[in-house]
PAGU-411309 format. One record per residue: x, y, z of N, C-alpha, C, O in turn; residue in three letters; chain. Coordinates in steps of 0.02 Angstrom, whole numbers, plus 50000, padded with zeros to 5 digits. Example, Ala and Ser with C-alpha at 12.3 -4.5 7.8 and 13.67 -1.06 7.14 Angstrom:
2
REC  n_c1  n_c2  n_c3 ca_c1 ca_c2 ca_c3  c_c1  c_c2  c_c3  o_c1  o_c2  o_c3   r c
REC 50660 49716 50390 50615 49775 50390 50660 49835 50390 50712 49834 50423 ALA A
REC 50642 49888 50354 50684 49947 50357 50645 50002 50394 50670 50057 50402 SER A
***
This chain:
110
REC  n_c1  n_c2  n_c3 ca_c1 ca_c2 ca_c3  c_c1  c_c2  c_c3  o_c1  o_c2  o_c3   r c
REC 57866 57490 55684 57807 57508 55673 57813 57579 55651 57830 57606 55703 MET A
REC 57809 57636 55594 57805 57693 55590 57757 57715 55650 57711 57679 55671 PRO A
REC 57773 57786 55680 57746 57823 55731 57751 57886 55702 57794 57910 55665 THR A
REC 57684 57915 55734 57690 57991 55705 57720 58031 55754 57715 58007 55810 LEU A
REC 57752 58086 55750 57796 58124 55805 57748 58174 55798 57736 58199 55744 ASN A
REC 57706 58198 55875 57660 58261 55865 57685 58316 55908 57649 58365 55921 LEU A
REC 57748 58309 55930 57810 58379 55961 57779 58426 55923 57763 58410 55866 ASN A
REC 57768 58479 55942 57785 58545 55890 57832 58553 55907 57869 58531 55952 LEU A
REC 57836 58602 55855 57910 58611 55872 57911 58709 55903 57874 58754 55884 PRO A
REC 57952 58712 55940 57927 58796 55972 57968 58842 55889 58009 58834 55844 ALA A
REC 57915 58891 55919 57907 58960 55888 57887 58928 55825 57926 58908 55781 ASN A
REC 57819 58924 55824 57784 58927 55755 57759 58965 55730 57717 58960 55685 LEU A
REC 57790 59033 55767 57770 59089 55735 57754 59107 55658 57701 59136 55644 GLY A
REC 57791 59093 55619 57804 59109 55555 57751 59075 55515 57730 59021 55537 SER A
REC 57726 59100 55460 57705 59053 55391 57746 59013 55400 57726 58963 55430 ASP A
REC 57807 59015 55383 57854 58973 55333 57843 58895 55378 57821 58845 55350 ARG A
REC 57860 58897 55441 57858 58844 55501 57809 58829 55523 57810 58779 55558 LYS A
REC 57752 58860 55517 57688 58828 55528 57680 58777 55463 57664 58718 55467 THR A
REC 57695 58818 55397 57689 58757 55357 57726 58700 55338 57710 58644 55320 GLN A
REC 57770 58723 55345 57815 58679 55348 57817 58601 55398 57837 58544 55387 SER A
REC 57787 58631 55450 57776 58581 55493 57713 58529 55469 57719 58470 55454 TYR A
REC 57641 58577 55470 57597 58519 55420 57615 58503 55380 57579 58456 55365 LEU A
REC 57667 58511 55328 57678 58488 55272 57714 58414 55326 57681 58362 55331 TYR A
REC 57766 58419 55353 57779 58345 55414 57729 58328 55420 57732 58270 55401 GLN A
REC 57681 58337 55435 57621 58278 55484 57608 58250 55430 57628 58194 55415 LEU A
REC 57575 58283 55396 57542 58271 55331 57559 58211 55283 57523 58167 55260 ASN A
REC 57650 58229 55273 57696 58164 55274 57704 58089 55305 57705 58031 55283 GLU A
REC 57711 58128 55379 57691 58070 55442 57639 58024 55417 57643 57968 55393 GLN A
REC 57600 58055 55427 57531 58024 55433 57504 57991 55377 57462 57945 55379 LEU A
REC 57541 58025 55305 57511 57981 55250 57562 57914 55229 57559 57880 55177 ARG A
REC 57613 57907 55289 57665 57847 55274 57639 57801 55298 57634 57745 55273 TYR A
REC 57609 57831 55379 57594 57760 55417 57530 57730 55403 57517 57672 55418 ILE A
REC 57480 57782 55365 57406 57762 55334 57418 57688 55284 57387 57637 55295 LEU A
REC 57472 57695 55226 57485 57681 55197 57539 57610 55205 57558 57566 55166 ASN A
REC 57551 57624 55269 57604 57550 55287 57559 57531 55348 57588 57537 55402 ASN A
REC 57488 57508 55350 57450 57492 55406 57450 57390 55374 57441 57366 55318 LEU A
REC 57462 57366 55424 57442 57299 55393 57408 57265 55446 57382 57301 55488 ASP A
REC 57400 57189 55455 57366 57137 55484 57392 57148 55556 57354 57152 55605 GLY A
REC 57471 57155 55561 57507 57181 55628 57500 57248 55653 57548 57261 55690 ASP A
REC 57467 57287 55648 57447 57367 55689 57371 57320 55722 57368 57331 55782 ASN A
REC 57323 57282 55704 57255 57259 55736 57274 57232 55774 57329 57209 55791 PHE A
REC 57198 57233 55804 57185 57155 55871 57157 57122 55818 57124 57142 55770 SER A
REC 57183 57048 55843 57144 56994 55819 57056 57009 55836 57028 56956 55825 PRO A
REC 57037 57028 55844 56960 57036 55885 56937 57109 55818 56881 57108 55792 VAL A
REC 56976 57152 55804 56971 57196 55746 56973 57149 55683 56928 57147 55642 TYR A
REC 57005 57128 55682 57025 57101 55593 56957 57026 55616 56915 57013 55574 LEU A
REC 56958 57007 55648 56893 56964 55632 56820 56989 55630 56775 56956 55604 LYS A
REC 56810 57056 55662 56761 57089 55631 56766 57138 55564 56713 57152 55536 THR A
REC 56835 57166 55534 56834 57183 55471 56813 57113 55421 56777 57120 55371 VAL A
REC 56839 57051 55440 56817 57007 55393 56745 57005 55387 56710 57015 55337 GLU A
REC 56725 56987 55464 56643 56980 55447 56611 57041 55399 56568 57032 55356 GLN A
REC 56639 57102 55415 56593 57155 55396 56633 57152 55307 56635 57207 55279 THR A
REC 56653 57112 55281 56692 57116 55196 56617 57038 55188 56565 57036 55155 ARG A
REC 56641 56999 55224 56607 56956 55195 56520 56976 55199 56482 56977 55150 SER A
REC 56510 56985 55240 56438 57025 55233 56431 57084 55172 56385 57069 55134 MET A
REC 56457 57130 55159 56466 57156 55106 56449 57106 55041 56399 57114 55006 ALA A
REC 56505 57048 55031 56535 57015 54990 56424 56981 54975 56399 57003 54923 GLU A
REC 56391 56948 55008 56324 56904 55031 56294 56971 55004 56283 56960 54944 LEU A
REC 56270 57060 55024 56254 57086 55036 56269 57109 54927 56229 57093 54883 ALA A
REC 56302 57128 54921 56329 57140 54845 56304 57076 54803 56272 57096 54755 SER A
REC 56307 57007 54806 56257 56954 54788 56183 56947 54778 56145 56930 54733 THR A
REC 56182 56963 54828 56085 56978 54849 56082 57014 54812 56064 56986 54760 ALA A
REC 56096 57089 54803 56076 57148 54748 56075 57104 54688 56018 57101 54665 VAL A
REC 56122 57066 54654 56127 57065 54581 56089 56982 54573 56089 56949 54520 GLU A
REC 56068 56966 54618 56010 56913 54584 55951 56979 54588 55923 57000 54537 GLN A
REC 55936 57013 54670 55867 57036 54632 55868 57092 54564 55817 57116 54540 LEU A
REC 55926 57103 54545 55909 57150 54499 55913 57090 54450 55870 57092 54405 GLU A
REC 55939 57057 54449 55918 56987 54387 55852 56963 54374 55824 56961 54320 ALA A
REC 55826 56942 54442 55746 56945 54443 55716 56979 54431 55663 56951 54416 GLY A
REC 55711 57060 54423 55687 57126 54413 55703 57104 54339 55658 57079 54304 ARG A
REC 55746 57110 54323 55754 57111 54236 55701 57050 54226 55642 57059 54212 LYS A
REC 55727 56996 54234 55673 56938 54196 55629 56943 54211 55599 56912 54167 ILE A
REC 55566 56972 54265 55510 56998 54279 55467 57062 54232 55411 57064 54205 ASP A
REC 55512 57101 54237 55502 57149 54169 55514 57133 54112 55482 57165 54071 TYR A
REC 55558 57085 54086 55549 57076 54010 55502 57017 54001 55487 57007 53942 ASN A
REC 55476 56976 54045 55414 56946 54057 55352 56973 54055 55313 56948 54014 GLU A
REC 55334 57016 54085 55297 57088 54095 55287 57112 54015 55233 57112 53986 LEU A
REC 55342 57129 53992 55356 57176 53934 55332 57141 53855 55319 57169 53802 ASN A
REC 55331 57040 53880 55308 57000 53826 55233 57001 53812 55196 57002 53763 ASP A
REC 55226 57001 53904 55147 56985 53882 55109 57032 53872 55053 57021 53849 LYS A
REC 55131 57100 53888 55102 57162 53848 55105 57152 53778 55059 57130 53745 ILE A
REC 55157 57169 53756 55143 57149 53685 55109 57097 53647 55082 57099 53591 ILE A
REC 55116 57045 53692 55052 56962 53650 54991 57028 53674 54967 57068 53634 ALA A
REC 54986 57026 53705 54918 57059 53731 54881 57116 53686 54822 57115 53667 GLN A
REC 54933 57170 53671 54928 57220 53609 54904 57178 53577 54842 57175 53574 ALA A
REC 54962 57114 53530 54943 57115 53464 54881 57068 53465 54871 57049 53407 GLU A
REC 54837 57042 53509 54794 57020 53500 54729 57075 53504 54671 57063 53485 GLU A
REC 54744 57113 53523 54672 57169 53535 54677 57201 53455 54631 57203 53414 ILE A
REC 54743 57222 53445 54737 57234 53359 54713 57177 53327 54667 57187 53287 ASN A
REC 54730 57122 53335 54696 57025 53288 54646 57060 53283 54623 57088 53233 GLN A
REC 54614 57058 53370 54540 57056 53376 54509 57109 53333 54486 57094 53278 THR A
REC 54507 57164 53355 54500 57242 53313 54503 57243 53235 54470 57282 53201 PHE A
REC 54536 57206 53217 54526 57236 53124 54488 57139 53097 54454 57137 53046 HIS A
REC 54496 57092 53125 54466 57048 53125 54380 57013 53135 54354 56971 53099 THR A
REC 54350 57047 53196 54306 57017 53222 54248 57087 53225 54188 57078 53213 GLU A
REC 54272 57142 53239 54245 57208 53258 54219 57235 53168 54255 57253 53122 ILE A
REC 54141 57226 53171 54144 57254 53101 54118 57321 53094 54067 57339 53123 GLU A
REC 54149 57354 53059 54137 57427 53022 54075 57414 53035 54042 57362 53035 PRO A
REC 54059 57491 53051 54007 57525 53066 54017 57589 53019 54060 57632 53013 VAL A
REC 53936 57569 52978 53957 57639 52920 53874 57691 52959 53825 57665 52986 SER A
REC 53885 57754 52949 53864 57828 52978 53828 57820 52935 53768 57812 52948 TYR A
REC 53850 57820 52869 53810 57840 52796 53730 57875 52815 53711 57932 52802 THR A
REC 53696 57825 52846 53622 57806 52851 53595 57882 52902 53538 57905 52900 HIS A
REC 53641 57905 52934 53637 57970 53002 53594 58015 52974 53555 57984 52937 LEU A
REC 53586 58054 52973 53559 58124 52965 53566 58173 53017 53544 58156 53072 THR A
REC 53590 58229 53009 53631 58277 53065 53561 58306 53050 53532 58304 52996 LEU A
REC 53531 58341 53125 53461 58377 53109 53482 58447 53164 53498 58441 53223 SER A
REC 53478 58505 53129 53497 58575 53173 53458 58584 53211 53407 58557 53190 LEU A
REC 53448 58609 53265 53404 58617 53307 53395 58735 53319 53433 58770 53352 ILE A
REC 53354 58752 53291 53357 58826 53280 53343 58861 53330 53344 58923 53327 HIS A
***
């Protein structure tokens, strides 16, 4: 198993030595984190990770289903609105008699 050496080197006084040390720590940490596997964790932790993954998958599926249902609801409502608008338009053009205002006179009050 990879290990991380945190022993500070003596005389970190120069910027060059400090930078080199930090670079080494960074490389060691990167190596360790990239090489973690199931052997590095307790069975309890691995079970928790698996349960969390399963819950995340269930939540993702639920969200997908909700979005699909919302899209269906939107499409149905949109179709109803369009049908109602077409019905109102048809009613307006066929059942409402045009009104003529030519017989009215305009009276101005002085």
